[in-house]
C-alpha positions in Angstrom: 0.0 0.2 0.6 1.7 2.9 -0.8 -0.7 5.4 0.1 -1.2 3.6 3.7 0.0 7.0 5.5 -3.7 7.8 4.8 -5.1 5.4 7.7 -2.6 6.3 10.0 -4.0 9.9 10.0 -7.6 9.1 10.3 -5.9 6.4 13.5 -4.5 9.7 14.8 -7.9 11.9 13.9 -9.9 9.1 16.1 -7.3 8.9 18.8 -7.8 12.5 19.5 -12.1 12.5 18.9 -11.6 9.8 21.7 -9.5 11.5 23.3 -11.9 14.7 23.5 -15.2 12.8 23.7 -16.5 13.1 20.0 -17.7 9.8 20.1 -19.6 10.1 16.7 -16.9 12.1 15.1 -14.5 8.8 16.4 -16.9 5.9 15.2 -17.1 7.9 11.4 -13.5 7.7 11.5 -13.2 4.1 12.6 -15.7 3.7 9.5 -14.0 6.4 7.5 -10.4 4.2 7.8 -12.4 0.6 6.8 -14.2 2.6 3.2 -10.3 3.3 2.8 -8.6 -0.3 3.6 -10.6 -1.6 1.0 -10.4 1.1 -1.5 -6.8 1.4 -1.1 -6.9 -2.7 -1.1 -8.9 -3.0 -4.3 -6.3 -0.2 -5.9 -3.6 -2.6 -5.0 -5.2 -5.5 -7.0 -5.0 -3.2 -9.9 -1.5 -2.9 -10.5 -0.3 -3.6 -13.9 2.1 -6.6 -14.7 5.0 -5.9 -16.6 3.7 -6.6 -19.6 1.1 -3.9 -19.0 -1.4 -6.3 -19.0 -3.5 -6.6 -15.1 -2.0 -9.0 -12.8 -3.7 -11.3 -11.1 -4.3 -11.7 -7.5 -7.1 -13.6 -7.2 -9.5 -11.0 -6.2 -10.7 -9.1 -9.2 -13.9 -8.8 -8.5 -15.1 -4.4 -8.1 -14.8 -3.3 -4.5 -19.3 -3.1 -4.4 -20.9 -1.1 -1.9 -19.8 -1.0 2.1 -22.8 -2.0 3.3 -21.5 -4.7 5.1 -18.8 -3.0 6.8 -21.6 -0.5 8.4 -23.7 -3.8 9.5 -22.2 -4.2 13.0 -23.3 -1.2 14.0 -27.2 -1.3 13.0 -25.7 1.4 10.2 -26.9 -0.6 7.5 
């Protein structure tokens, strides 16, 4: 993941929110982290092979919607 720094930033923001009693913001940042990780891993799968074709990773399906990520919180 070349852009994993965004996950670190979201973690820092979440920690700040938790330390300052901002529970809803912390929960939103937790969701944002899950979504960012899904999108980053999806874009990693789109990397090309040396011959210019898409590299086969076994995860060629599109990321789809992220409703299942929110189901545990009763938000879906």
